[in-house]
C-alpha beads as a LAMMPS data file, in Angstrom:
LAMMPS data file: protein, C-alpha beads

468 atoms
467 bonds

1 atom types
1 bond types

-500.0 500.0 xlo xhi
-500.0 500.0 ylo yhi
-500.0 500.0 zlo zhi

Masses

1 110.0

Atoms # bond

1 1 1 0.166 -0.031 -0.014
2 1 1 1.465 3.058 -0.873
3 1 1 1.317 6.824 0.845
4 1 1 1.933 9.914 0.603
5 1 1 2.425 11.993 3.730
6 1 1 1.390 11.107 7.212
7 1 1 -2.105 9.871 7.951
8 1 1 -3.869 12.779 9.890
9 1 1 -4.104 10.938 13.198
10 1 1 -0.375 9.985 13.664
11 1 1 0.369 13.519 12.812
12 1 1 -1.987 14.715 15.453
13 1 1 -0.595 11.883 17.847
14 1 1 3.122 12.850 17.361
15 1 1 2.174 16.813 17.930
16 1 1 0.794 15.786 21.420
17 1 1 3.588 13.092 22.228
18 1 1 5.706 16.308 21.363
19 1 1 4.282 18.754 24.234
20 1 1 4.239 15.915 26.811
21 1 1 7.851 15.315 26.030
22 1 1 8.768 18.830 26.377
23 1 1 6.680 18.885 29.822
24 1 1 9.042 15.810 31.109
25 1 1 12.626 17.061 29.216
26 1 1 12.091 20.417 28.395
27 1 1 15.473 20.506 26.754
28 1 1 14.886 17.057 24.344
29 1 1 12.128 17.921 22.679
30 1 1 12.150 15.569 19.053
31 1 1 13.148 17.756 16.304
32 1 1 11.517 18.876 12.704
33 1 1 12.726 16.178 11.151
34 1 1 12.862 13.710 14.156
35 1 1 9.066 14.660 14.307
36 1 1 8.367 13.696 10.304
37 1 1 10.815 10.886 10.991
38 1 1 8.372 9.704 13.188
39 1 1 4.941 10.254 12.011
40 1 1 6.502 8.204 8.734
41 1 1 7.090 5.476 10.736
42 1 1 4.158 4.758 12.652
43 1 1 2.565 5.174 9.943
44 1 1 4.243 2.891 7.476
45 1 1 3.656 0.574 10.495
46 1 1 0.401 0.880 9.616
47 1 1 0.843 0.328 5.987
48 1 1 3.210 -2.679 6.488
49 1 1 2.003 -3.985 9.524
50 1 1 6.282 -4.729 10.614
51 1 1 9.272 -2.802 11.649
52 1 1 10.832 -3.516 8.514
53 1 1 13.024 -0.299 6.378
54 1 1 12.479 -1.835 3.443
55 1 1 9.109 -2.433 3.537
56 1 1 8.877 1.308 4.502
57 1 1 11.335 2.727 1.542
58 1 1 8.797 0.599 -1.408
59 1 1 5.616 2.335 0.725
60 1 1 6.518 5.479 0.252
61 1 1 7.562 5.064 -3.456
62 1 1 11.650 5.689 -2.249
63 1 1 11.048 9.129 -1.271
64 1 1 12.341 7.382 2.326
65 1 1 15.343 5.860 1.977
66 1 1 16.403 2.349 3.318
67 1 1 20.014 4.015 4.692
68 1 1 18.093 6.947 5.769
69 1 1 15.653 5.425 7.729
70 1 1 18.329 3.024 9.876
71 1 1 20.422 5.688 10.317
72 1 1 17.641 8.144 12.473
73 1 1 16.615 5.551 13.857
74 1 1 20.078 4.857 15.271
75 1 1 22.079 7.780 15.139
76 1 1 19.270 10.454 15.950
77 1 1 19.489 12.497 19.108
78 1 1 16.004 10.555 20.553
79 1 1 15.302 9.850 24.395
80 1 1 13.571 6.769 23.682
81 1 1 12.984 6.318 27.221
82 1 1 10.825 9.307 27.808
83 1 1 9.256 8.996 24.397
84 1 1 7.439 6.315 25.971
85 1 1 6.617 7.415 28.853
86 1 1 5.254 11.021 27.665
87 1 1 3.270 8.474 25.118
88 1 1 2.081 6.681 28.379
89 1 1 1.105 10.412 30.365
90 1 1 -0.659 11.819 27.173
91 1 1 -3.117 8.703 26.908
92 1 1 -3.423 8.680 30.677
93 1 1 -4.232 12.966 30.453
94 1 1 -6.564 12.350 27.427
95 1 1 -8.604 9.845 28.268
96 1 1 -9.260 10.856 32.167
97 1 1 -7.164 7.811 33.703
98 1 1 -7.182 7.985 37.373
99 1 1 -7.189 4.578 38.236
100 1 1 -7.050 0.964 37.503
101 1 1 -5.168 -2.670 37.371
102 1 1 -1.415 -3.786 36.474
103 1 1 -1.438 -6.578 34.898
104 1 1 2.032 -8.621 34.541
105 1 1 2.929 -11.800 31.717
106 1 1 5.267 -12.559 29.696
107 1 1 5.727 -12.952 26.336
108 1 1 7.960 -15.317 23.554
109 1 1 8.446 -14.194 19.872
110 1 1 9.809 -16.675 17.519
111 1 1 12.656 -15.871 15.610
112 1 1 15.031 -17.372 12.758
113 1 1 17.911 -19.715 13.447
114 1 1 20.582 -17.074 12.731
115 1 1 20.226 -14.412 15.329
116 1 1 23.531 -13.702 16.145
117 1 1 22.410 -10.071 16.782
118 1 1 19.320 -10.293 17.758
119 1 1 19.376 -8.683 21.638
120 1 1 18.108 -11.519 23.692
121 1 1 17.611 -14.425 21.993
122 1 1 17.286 -17.686 23.511
123 1 1 16.401 -21.393 22.853
124 1 1 12.739 -21.403 24.227
125 1 1 10.194 -24.002 24.589
126 1 1 8.339 -23.967 21.460
127 1 1 4.606 -25.139 22.619
128 1 1 2.824 -25.738 19.509
129 1 1 5.580 -28.316 18.121
130 1 1 6.985 -29.312 21.437
131 1 1 10.090 -28.181 20.551
132 1 1 12.490 -25.401 20.482
133 1 1 13.198 -22.452 19.034
134 1 1 15.374 -18.926 19.435
135 1 1 13.353 -15.854 20.331
136 1 1 12.975 -13.256 22.467
137 1 1 11.085 -12.916 25.957
138 1 1 9.208 -9.676 26.844
139 1 1 7.875 -9.130 30.273
140 1 1 5.440 -6.697 29.994
141 1 1 3.163 -4.189 32.498
142 1 1 -0.124 -3.105 31.378
143 1 1 -2.487 -1.344 33.223
144 1 1 -6.371 -2.379 32.726
145 1 1 -8.681 0.389 33.444
146 1 1 -12.364 0.948 33.586
147 1 1 -12.007 2.394 29.680
148 1 1 -9.008 1.746 27.963
149 1 1 -6.393 -1.551 28.360
150 1 1 -2.938 -0.650 27.450
151 1 1 1.154 -1.116 27.663
152 1 1 3.114 0.705 30.050
153 1 1 6.671 -0.448 30.627
154 1 1 8.689 -3.465 29.165
155 1 1 11.813 -5.392 29.903
156 1 1 13.290 -7.870 28.423
157 1 1 13.812 -11.126 29.418
158 1 1 17.551 -13.172 29.257
159 1 1 18.830 -15.932 30.908
160 1 1 21.983 -16.451 32.665
161 1 1 23.602 -18.019 30.659
162 1 1 26.538 -19.920 33.725
163 1 1 22.952 -21.158 35.362
164 1 1 21.724 -22.508 32.175
165 1 1 24.408 -24.441 31.482
166 1 1 24.357 -25.383 34.942
167 1 1 20.795 -26.885 34.501
168 1 1 20.912 -28.715 31.092
169 1 1 24.427 -30.911 33.217
170 1 1 22.321 -31.059 35.905
171 1 1 19.596 -32.825 34.144
172 1 1 22.028 -34.731 32.757
173 1 1 23.703 -36.151 36.151
174 1 1 20.406 -36.858 38.043
175 1 1 18.913 -38.861 35.019
176 1 1 21.872 -41.114 34.974
177 1 1 21.547 -41.798 38.971
178 1 1 24.032 -39.386 40.170
179 1 1 23.766 -38.456 44.045
180 1 1 22.571 -34.528 44.639
181 1 1 26.252 -34.742 46.757
182 1 1 28.125 -35.297 44.054
183 1 1 27.068 -33.163 41.209
184 1 1 28.196 -29.668 40.866
185 1 1 26.852 -26.977 43.193
186 1 1 24.249 -24.703 42.239
187 1 1 26.324 -21.440 40.722
188 1 1 24.791 -17.875 42.480
189 1 1 22.513 -16.275 39.549
190 1 1 24.674 -13.037 37.806
191 1 1 23.185 -9.857 38.840
192 1 1 23.226 -8.750 34.897
193 1 1 21.090 -11.545 34.130
194 1 1 17.793 -10.475 36.239
195 1 1 14.940 -13.218 36.675
196 1 1 11.272 -13.007 34.958
197 1 1 9.936 -12.068 38.439
198 1 1 12.227 -9.312 39.639
199 1 1 12.078 -7.274 36.235
200 1 1 8.457 -7.514 36.755
201 1 1 9.688 -6.026 40.301
202 1 1 11.366 -2.911 38.325
203 1 1 8.693 -2.310 35.777
204 1 1 6.404 -1.923 39.304
205 1 1 8.330 0.401 40.561
206 1 1 9.108 2.441 37.451
207 1 1 5.262 3.086 37.286
208 1 1 4.817 3.714 40.913
209 1 1 7.898 6.718 40.736
210 1 1 6.232 8.854 37.246
211 1 1 2.727 7.592 37.738
212 1 1 2.066 8.111 41.619
213 1 1 -1.223 10.089 41.267
214 1 1 -2.936 6.764 39.464
215 1 1 -4.867 4.517 41.900
216 1 1 -3.908 0.829 41.396
217 1 1 -6.718 -1.794 42.712
218 1 1 -4.817 -4.231 42.227
219 1 1 -1.578 -6.535 40.800
220 1 1 -2.632 -9.649 38.307
221 1 1 0.077 -12.039 37.645
222 1 1 0.263 -15.508 36.985
223 1 1 1.680 -18.961 38.618
224 1 1 5.268 -17.581 37.842
225 1 1 4.920 -14.576 40.034
226 1 1 3.168 -16.482 43.094
227 1 1 5.546 -16.390 45.127
228 1 1 5.911 -14.674 48.588
229 1 1 8.946 -12.106 47.745
230 1 1 6.903 -11.038 44.592
231 1 1 3.717 -10.924 46.369
232 1 1 4.682 -9.029 49.884
233 1 1 7.321 -6.448 47.793
234 1 1 4.722 -6.246 44.988
235 1 1 2.195 -5.045 47.842
236 1 1 4.844 -3.235 49.259
237 1 1 5.733 -0.621 46.449
238 1 1 1.915 0.475 46.077
239 1 1 0.898 0.473 49.299
240 1 1 -1.803 -1.724 48.335
241 1 1 -2.927 -4.875 49.932
242 1 1 -4.192 -6.904 47.322
243 1 1 -2.007 -8.649 44.505
244 1 1 -3.525 -11.586 43.166
245 1 1 -2.065 -14.466 41.310
246 1 1 -2.043 -18.683 40.938
247 1 1 -0.585 -21.416 43.117
248 1 1 0.038 -24.611 41.718
249 1 1 -1.863 -28.058 42.795
250 1 1 1.184 -29.441 44.782
251 1 1 1.231 -26.682 46.735
252 1 1 1.369 -27.382 50.894
253 1 1 -0.978 -26.034 53.570
254 1 1 -1.375 -26.466 56.674
255 1 1 -4.933 -27.567 57.881
256 1 1 -5.192 -28.004 61.617
257 1 1 -1.490 -29.114 62.005
258 1 1 -1.410 -31.394 59.365
259 1 1 0.469 -30.737 56.144
260 1 1 -1.707 -31.436 52.867
261 1 1 -1.878 -30.311 48.820
262 1 1 -4.117 -27.714 47.534
263 1 1 -5.711 -30.507 45.556
264 1 1 -6.527 -33.234 48.105
265 1 1 -7.568 -30.220 50.346
266 1 1 -9.937 -29.058 47.777
267 1 1 -11.458 -32.146 46.459
268 1 1 -11.779 -33.851 49.576
269 1 1 -12.177 -31.872 52.738
270 1 1 -13.316 -28.348 51.243
271 1 1 -15.547 -28.762 48.406
272 1 1 -17.124 -26.215 45.753
273 1 1 -20.105 -24.909 45.486
274 1 1 -21.345 -23.846 41.737
275 1 1 -21.818 -20.444 40.856
276 1 1 -22.681 -18.061 38.290
277 1 1 -20.901 -14.499 37.791
278 1 1 -19.929 -12.284 34.776
279 1 1 -16.277 -12.354 32.775
280 1 1 -15.127 -8.600 32.606
281 1 1 -18.304 -7.616 33.303
282 1 1 -20.073 -8.895 30.192
283 1 1 -20.554 -12.864 29.912
284 1 1 -21.997 -14.678 32.291
285 1 1 -20.168 -18.343 33.184
286 1 1 -20.760 -20.996 35.589
287 1 1 -18.514 -22.378 37.717
288 1 1 -17.607 -24.586 40.990
289 1 1 -15.879 -21.918 43.527
290 1 1 -14.450 -22.898 47.333
291 1 1 -12.137 -21.185 49.375
292 1 1 -9.895 -20.578 52.407
293 1 1 -8.162 -18.494 54.641
294 1 1 -4.830 -21.037 54.687
295 1 1 -1.514 -20.897 56.001
296 1 1 0.532 -21.552 52.811
297 1 1 3.790 -23.046 53.601
298 1 1 5.888 -21.378 51.341
299 1 1 4.917 -18.229 52.296
300 1 1 4.964 -18.734 55.315
301 1 1 1.894 -17.249 56.170
302 1 1 -1.708 -16.650 55.770
303 1 1 -3.632 -16.315 52.203
304 1 1 -6.966 -16.402 50.831
305 1 1 -7.152 -19.419 48.384
306 1 1 -9.580 -19.603 45.845
307 1 1 -10.195 -23.003 44.643
308 1 1 -11.907 -22.124 40.718
309 1 1 -13.176 -24.554 38.165
310 1 1 -14.999 -23.482 34.791
311 1 1 -18.252 -25.282 33.471
312 1 1 -16.804 -28.241 31.988
313 1 1 -13.405 -28.273 33.357
314 1 1 -12.411 -31.546 35.437
315 1 1 -9.682 -29.767 37.396
316 1 1 -8.934 -26.589 39.632
317 1 1 -6.937 -23.754 39.181
318 1 1 -6.258 -22.670 42.605
319 1 1 -5.875 -18.443 43.502
320 1 1 -4.197 -16.566 45.801
321 1 1 -4.209 -13.254 47.177
322 1 1 -2.302 -11.080 49.947
323 1 1 -5.582 -9.059 51.058
324 1 1 -7.612 -11.463 52.581
325 1 1 -10.729 -8.993 53.543
326 1 1 -11.984 -9.313 49.538
327 1 1 -15.247 -11.665 48.717
328 1 1 -14.283 -14.762 47.476
329 1 1 -16.208 -13.251 44.145
330 1 1 -14.719 -10.795 44.221
331 1 1 -11.087 -11.773 43.695
332 1 1 -12.347 -14.348 40.925
333 1 1 -13.674 -11.693 39.299
334 1 1 -10.747 -9.357 39.402
335 1 1 -8.328 -12.345 37.886
336 1 1 -10.698 -12.802 34.821
337 1 1 -8.537 -9.168 33.791
338 1 1 -5.764 -11.073 33.881
339 1 1 -6.661 -12.467 30.072
340 1 1 -6.912 -9.013 28.493
341 1 1 -3.305 -9.004 28.885
342 1 1 -3.427 -12.406 25.961
343 1 1 -5.843 -10.146 23.729
344 1 1 -2.790 -7.244 23.514
345 1 1 -0.356 -9.685 23.113
346 1 1 -1.944 -10.968 19.773
347 1 1 -3.079 -7.381 18.612
348 1 1 0.480 -6.748 19.360
349 1 1 1.777 -9.777 17.048
350 1 1 -1.090 -9.450 14.658
351 1 1 -1.082 -5.726 13.868
352 1 1 1.180 -3.747 15.608
353 1 1 4.524 -4.192 13.852
354 1 1 5.994 -6.888 16.538
355 1 1 6.404 -9.842 14.389
356 1 1 8.588 -11.920 12.631
357 1 1 10.093 -8.636 10.517
358 1 1 10.589 -6.303 14.257
359 1 1 14.313 -7.757 14.408
360 1 1 16.240 -4.610 14.672
361 1 1 19.846 -5.390 15.614
362 1 1 21.586 -5.156 19.084
363 1 1 20.142 -4.273 22.313
364 1 1 19.558 -0.766 21.416
365 1 1 17.690 -1.605 18.113
366 1 1 15.421 -4.447 19.736
367 1 1 14.368 -1.511 22.521
368 1 1 13.428 1.089 20.011
369 1 1 11.619 -1.359 17.558
370 1 1 9.391 -2.405 20.431
371 1 1 9.276 1.059 22.018
372 1 1 7.633 2.040 18.051
373 1 1 5.042 -0.797 17.955
374 1 1 3.953 0.215 21.779
375 1 1 3.977 4.227 20.446
376 1 1 2.027 2.657 17.822
377 1 1 -0.357 0.768 20.214
378 1 1 -0.693 4.274 21.979
379 1 1 -1.404 5.988 18.647
380 1 1 -4.315 3.724 17.760
381 1 1 -5.984 4.032 21.455
382 1 1 -6.251 8.205 20.415
383 1 1 -8.034 8.029 16.979
384 1 1 -10.634 10.065 16.987
385 1 1 -12.836 7.699 15.942
386 1 1 -11.897 5.749 18.541
387 1 1 -11.976 8.394 21.305
388 1 1 -15.330 9.149 20.151
389 1 1 -16.426 5.647 20.725
390 1 1 -15.251 5.061 24.496
391 1 1 -16.275 9.253 25.189
392 1 1 -19.862 7.528 24.501
393 1 1 -19.073 4.687 26.415
394 1 1 -19.473 2.707 23.728
395 1 1 -17.411 -0.969 22.559
396 1 1 -13.875 0.233 21.914
397 1 1 -13.038 -0.961 17.970
398 1 1 -10.752 -3.746 17.335
399 1 1 -7.561 -3.011 16.640
400 1 1 -7.850 -4.545 13.372
401 1 1 -10.876 -2.893 12.184
402 1 1 -9.546 0.302 12.773
403 1 1 -6.183 -0.259 11.661
404 1 1 -7.640 -1.362 8.180
405 1 1 -10.354 1.733 8.036
406 1 1 -6.996 3.216 8.419
407 1 1 -4.979 2.163 5.532
408 1 1 -7.574 2.805 3.200
409 1 1 -7.862 6.314 4.595
410 1 1 -4.112 6.299 3.403
411 1 1 -4.814 5.143 0.547
412 1 1 -7.426 7.331 -0.758
413 1 1 -5.777 10.407 0.506
414 1 1 -2.967 8.738 -1.937
415 1 1 -5.389 8.827 -5.002
416 1 1 -6.699 12.303 -3.746
417 1 1 -3.487 14.147 -3.696
418 1 1 -3.048 12.253 -7.300
419 1 1 -6.125 13.479 -8.910
420 1 1 -5.507 16.911 -7.714
421 1 1 -2.228 17.555 -9.249
422 1 1 -2.102 20.191 -11.860
423 1 1 -0.860 17.383 -14.362
424 1 1 -2.485 14.141 -13.765
425 1 1 -2.054 12.059 -16.064
426 1 1 2.084 12.986 -15.911
427 1 1 1.741 12.533 -12.359
428 1 1 0.302 8.865 -12.975
429 1 1 3.227 8.280 -15.480
430 1 1 5.499 9.214 -12.810
431 1 1 4.060 7.084 -10.340
432 1 1 4.040 3.742 -12.348
433 1 1 7.732 4.746 -13.233
434 1 1 8.307 4.628 -9.312
435 1 1 6.894 1.638 -9.136
436 1 1 8.635 -0.189 -11.472
437 1 1 11.699 1.175 -9.799
438 1 1 10.924 0.487 -6.266
439 1 1 8.618 -3.174 -6.950
440 1 1 11.129 -5.166 -8.128
441 1 1 10.061 -8.696 -9.363
442 1 1 12.568 -11.194 -7.857
443 1 1 12.724 -15.283 -9.240
444 1 1 11.769 -17.949 -7.812
445 1 1 12.606 -21.190 -6.332
446 1 1 9.706 -23.032 -6.181
447 1 1 9.674 -23.161 -9.920
448 1 1 11.606 -25.032 -12.933
449 1 1 11.519 -22.327 -15.629
450 1 1 14.966 -22.273 -17.548
451 1 1 16.173 -25.179 -14.814
452 1 1 16.831 -28.889 -15.894
453 1 1 14.284 -31.315 -14.320
454 1 1 16.330 -34.294 -15.045
455 1 1 15.618 -37.489 -17.391
456 1 1 12.210 -38.713 -15.830
457 1 1 11.675 -42.239 -18.203
458 1 1 13.128 -45.822 -18.023
459 1 1 16.588 -46.537 -19.530
460 1 1 16.061 -49.805 -22.330
461 1 1 19.435 -51.466 -20.822
462 1 1 18.273 -51.899 -17.392
463 1 1 14.930 -53.490 -18.132
464 1 1 16.562 -56.845 -18.029
465 1 1 18.069 -56.007 -14.423
466 1 1 14.758 -54.896 -13.720
467 1 1 13.196 -58.431 -14.884
468 1 1 15.858 -60.000 -12.710

Bonds

1 1 1 2
2 1 2 3
3 1 3 4
4 1 4 5
5 1 5 6
6 1 6 7
7 1 7 8
8 1 8 9
9 1 9 10
10 1 10 11
11 1 11 12
12 1 12 13
13 1 13 14
14 1 14 15
15 1 15 16
16 1 16 17
17 1 17 18
18 1 18 19
19 1 19 20
20 1 20 21
21 1 21 22
22 1 22 23
23 1 23 24
24 1 24 25
25 1 25 26
26 1 26 27
27 1 27 28
28 1 28 29
29 1 29 30
30 1 30 31
31 1 31 32
32 1 32 33
33 1 33 34
34 1 34 35
35 1 35 36
36 1 36 37
37 1 37 38
38 1 38 39
39 1 39 40
40 1 40 41
41 1 41 42
42 1 42 43
43 1 43 44
44 1 44 45
45 1 45 46
46 1 46 47
47 1 47 48
48 1 48 49
49 1 49 50
50 1 50 51
51 1 51 52
52 1 52 53
53 1 53 54
54 1 54 55
55 1 55 56
56 1 56 57
57 1 57 58
58 1 58 59
59 1 59 60
60 1 60 61
61 1 61 62
62 1 62 63
63 1 63 64
64 1 64 65
65 1 65 66
66 1 66 67
67 1 67 68
68 1 68 69
69 1 69 70
70 1 70 71
71 1 71 72
72 1 72 73
73 1 73 74
74 1 74 75
75 1 75 76
76 1 76 77
77 1 77 78
78 1 78 79
79 1 79 80
80 1 80 81
81 1 81 82
82 1 82 83
83 1 83 84
84 1 84 85
85 1 85 86
86 1 86 87
87 1 87 88
88 1 88 89
89 1 89 90
90 1 90 91
91 1 91 92
92 1 92 93
93 1 93 94
94 1 94 95
95 1 95 96
96 1 96 97
97 1 97 98
98 1 98 99
99 1 99 100
100 1 100 101
101 1 101 102
102 1 102 103
103 1 103 104
104 1 104 105
105 1 105 106
106 1 106 107
107 1 107 108
108 1 108 109
109 1 109 110
110 1 110 111
111 1 111 112
112 1 112 113
113 1 113 114
114 1 114 115
115 1 115 116
116 1 116 117
117 1 117 118
118 1 118 119
119 1 119 120
120 1 120 121
121 1 121 122
122 1 122 123
123 1 123 124
124 1 124 125
125 1 125 126
126 1 126 127
127 1 127 128
128 1 128 129
129 1 129 130
130 1 130 131
131 1 131 132
132 1 132 133
133 1 133 134
134 1 134 135
135 1 135 136
136 1 136 137
137 1 137 138
138 1 138 139
139 1 139 140
140 1 140 141
141 1 141 142
142 1 142 143
143 1 143 144
144 1 144 145
145 1 145 146
146 1 146 147
147 1 147 148
148 1 148 149
149 1 149 150
150 1 150 151
151 1 151 152
152 1 152 153
153 1 153 154
154 1 154 155
155 1 155 156
156 1 156 157
157 1 157 158
158 1 158 159
159 1 159 160
160 1 160 161
161 1 161 162
162 1 162 163
163 1 163 164
164 1 164 165
165 1 165 166
166 1 166 167
167 1 167 168
168 1 168 169
169 1 169 170
170 1 170 171
171 1 171 172
172 1 172 173
173 1 173 174
174 1 174 175
175 1 175 176
176 1 176 177
177 1 177 178
178 1 178 179
179 1 179 180
180 1 180 181
181 1 181 182
182 1 182 183
183 1 183 184
184 1 184 185
185 1 185 186
186 1 186 187
187 1 187 188
188 1 188 189
189 1 189 190
190 1 190 191
191 1 191 192
192 1 192 193
193 1 193 194
194 1 194 195
195 1 195 196
196 1 196 197
197 1 197 198
198 1 198 199
199 1 199 200
200 1 200 201
201 1 201 202
202 1 202 203
203 1 203 204
204 1 204 205
205 1 205 206
206 1 206 207
207 1 207 208
208 1 208 209
209 1 209 210
210 1 210 211
211 1 211 212
212 1 212 213
213 1 213 214
214 1 214 215
215 1 215 216
216 1 216 217
217 1 217 218
218 1 218 219
219 1 219 220
220 1 220 221
221 1 221 222
222 1 222 223
223 1 223 224
224 1 224 225
225 1 225 226
226 1 226 227
227 1 227 228
228 1 228 229
229 1 229 230
230 1 230 231
231 1 231 232
232 1 232 233
233 1 233 234
234 1 234 235
235 1 235 236
236 1 236 237
237 1 237 238
238 1 238 239
239 1 239 240
240 1 240 241
241 1 241 242
242 1 242 243
243 1 243 244
244 1 244 245
245 1 245 246
246 1 246 247
247 1 247 248
248 1 248 249
249 1 249 250
250 1 250 251
251 1 251 252
252 1 252 253
253 1 253 254
254 1 254 255
255 1 255 256
256 1 256 257
257 1 257 258
258 1 258 259
259 1 259 260
260 1 260 261
261 1 261 262
262 1 262 263
263 1 263 264
264 1 264 265
265 1 265 266
266 1 266 267
267 1 267 268
268 1 268 269
269 1 269 270
270 1 270 271
271 1 271 272
272 1 272 273
273 1 273 274
274 1 274 275
275 1 275 276
276 1 276 277
277 1 277 278
278 1 278 279
279 1 279 280
280 1 280 281
281 1 281 282
282 1 282 283
283 1 283 284
284 1 284 285
285 1 285 286
286 1 286 287
287 1 287 288
288 1 288 289
289 1 289 290
290 1 290 291
291 1 291 292
292 1 292 293
293 1 293 294
294 1 294 295
295 1 295 296
296 1 296 297
297 1 297 298
298 1 298 299
299 1 299 300
300 1 300 301
301 1 301 302
302 1 302 303
303 1 303 304
304 1 304 305
305 1 305 306
306 1 306 307
307 1 307 308
308 1 308 309
309 1 309 310
310 1 310 311
311 1 311 312
312 1 312 313
313 1 313 314
314 1 314 315
315 1 315 316
316 1 316 317
317 1 317 318
318 1 318 319
319 1 319 320
320 1 320 321
321 1 321 322
322 1 322 323
323 1 323 324
324 1 324 325
325 1 325 326
326 1 326 327
327 1 327 328
328 1 328 329
329 1 329 330
330 1 330 331
331 1 331 332
332 1 332 333
333 1 333 334
334 1 334 335
335 1 335 336
336 1 336 337
337 1 337 338
338 1 338 339
339 1 339 340
340 1 340 341
341 1 341 342
342 1 342 343
343 1 343 344
344 1 344 345
345 1 345 346
346 1 346 347
347 1 347 348
348 1 348 349
349 1 349 350
350 1 350 351
351 1 351 352
352 1 352 353
353 1 353 354
354 1 354 355
355 1 355 356
356 1 356 357
357 1 357 358
358 1 358 359
359 1 359 360
360 1 360 361
361 1 361 362
362 1 362 363
363 1 363 364
364 1 364 365
365 1 365 366
366 1 366 367
367 1 367 368
368 1 368 369
369 1 369 370
370 1 370 371
371 1 371 372
372 1 372 373
373 1 373 374
374 1 374 375
375 1 375 376
376 1 376 377
377 1 377 378
378 1 378 379
379 1 379 380
380 1 380 381
381 1 381 382
382 1 382 383
383 1 383 384
384 1 384 385
385 1 385 386
386 1 386 387
387 1 387 388
388 1 388 389
389 1 389 390
390 1 390 391
391 1 391 392
392 1 392 393
393 1 393 394
394 1 394 395
395 1 395 396
396 1 396 397
397 1 397 398
398 1 398 399
399 1 399 400
400 1 400 401
401 1 401 402
402 1 402 403
403 1 403 404
404 1 404 405
405 1 405 406
406 1 406 407
407 1 407 408
408 1 408 409
409 1 409 410
410 1 410 411
411 1 411 412
412 1 412 413
413 1 413 414
414 1 414 415
415 1 415 416
416 1 416 417
417 1 417 418
418 1 418 419
419 1 419 420
420 1 420 421
421 1 421 422
422 1 422 423
423 1 423 424
424 1 424 425
425 1 425 426
426 1 426 427
427 1 427 428
428 1 428 429
429 1 429 430
430 1 430 431
431 1 431 432
432 1 432 433
433 1 433 434
434 1 434 435
435 1 435 436
436 1 436 437
437 1 437 438
438 1 438 439
439 1 439 440
440 1 440 441
441 1 441 442
442 1 442 443
443 1 443 444
444 1 444 445
445 1 445 446
446 1 446 447
447 1 447 448
448 1 448 449
449 1 449 450
450 1 450 451
451 1 451 452
452 1 452 453
453 1 453 454
454 1 454 455
455 1 455 456
456 1 456 457
457 1 457 458
458 1 458 459
459 1 459 460
460 1 460 461
461 1 461 462
462 1 462 463
463 1 463 464
464 1 464 465
465 1 465 466
466 1 466 467
467 1 467 468
């Protein structure tokens, strides 16, 4: 798809973003050239769904060159971290957001096998095939509010290479029967490679430091973050009591002086009751729910534990909450908000540039490319039609539908500019030549034309061998 200038709603967004940046860092506002470049990049992302300079060049019919776009990305004196902070601040102000729920999760993104210069790439379990792939892992912080859900922070996760080697060797030795005392001692984790929970706490602290006026009602995270250290620290950062996560079914509890795991306790001693509740304020669902205030041994204190099993499921999942004054159903309904992060991940990868081609080199490239994709998500939240929808308390438009309509508007503007030219016939010829120059046709390896297919027929002298 072709473009001749920045989309109007993106142009407005970049202008407002620069104003917000000026309030945070008055001496580091974007220059005119940087503003034009950023607006072009966001519009090109809208059209190509990628962060790929070659595609950007084609979208502009060669007006913006790969080398120039890449140079600006690498060398322009843009304070990228503050750019994302300014964008979050702008969203909060424009949508009048004063409170919300913070949701933490991580997302894996598979990359190609040759990934020597892509930052943070490591071996990951591939859920679909059951094998392994090379990929990046991003820990993301989202803010869920009464109106919108949007990303407010991120960090790349890198496994400690020394620990990775030790873990692999320890598993091998354990498998062949080597006793623990005879296996190498687990090495200390290198501080340069923080865990996912440590990164999550850093993101929470950063949000608190920069947006202290936002009232956080609760913090939600999956079972990876269901340990005492994370839950207590997350609670203390915001001075709130409620952090909700998950426990595993084999988690031990103390019940009347005896140790039991959660599965045994909720299946034999404290069986659930059938309830009906609304998921994220919408559809009503049936479930079996039970709860108790139990001492979780790994946490060393009492927690409110909720056993939840949706209609049709055979096994419980176990929620754990730090604030035991909440009602059971309030905890259940609050935790359903965590699903919104999965919706964001899907939109982010499908429509907002964080796809297979968003593989800028080194730490700097990966971080800036990711910031561009998050800025594009924010930009769509400030689209005039989306704003009008939300202000009238109507369901917000999907990212996909809003993107497709905006793409057609950009194309329509390109056609309009072509028709309004003083000499549209000559202009059309010029555009046709540019298309021929920019959109080069490439030879395919799939077809055999011009190649030797080989001799595909019997040989008479070999018939006697076949007969024997």
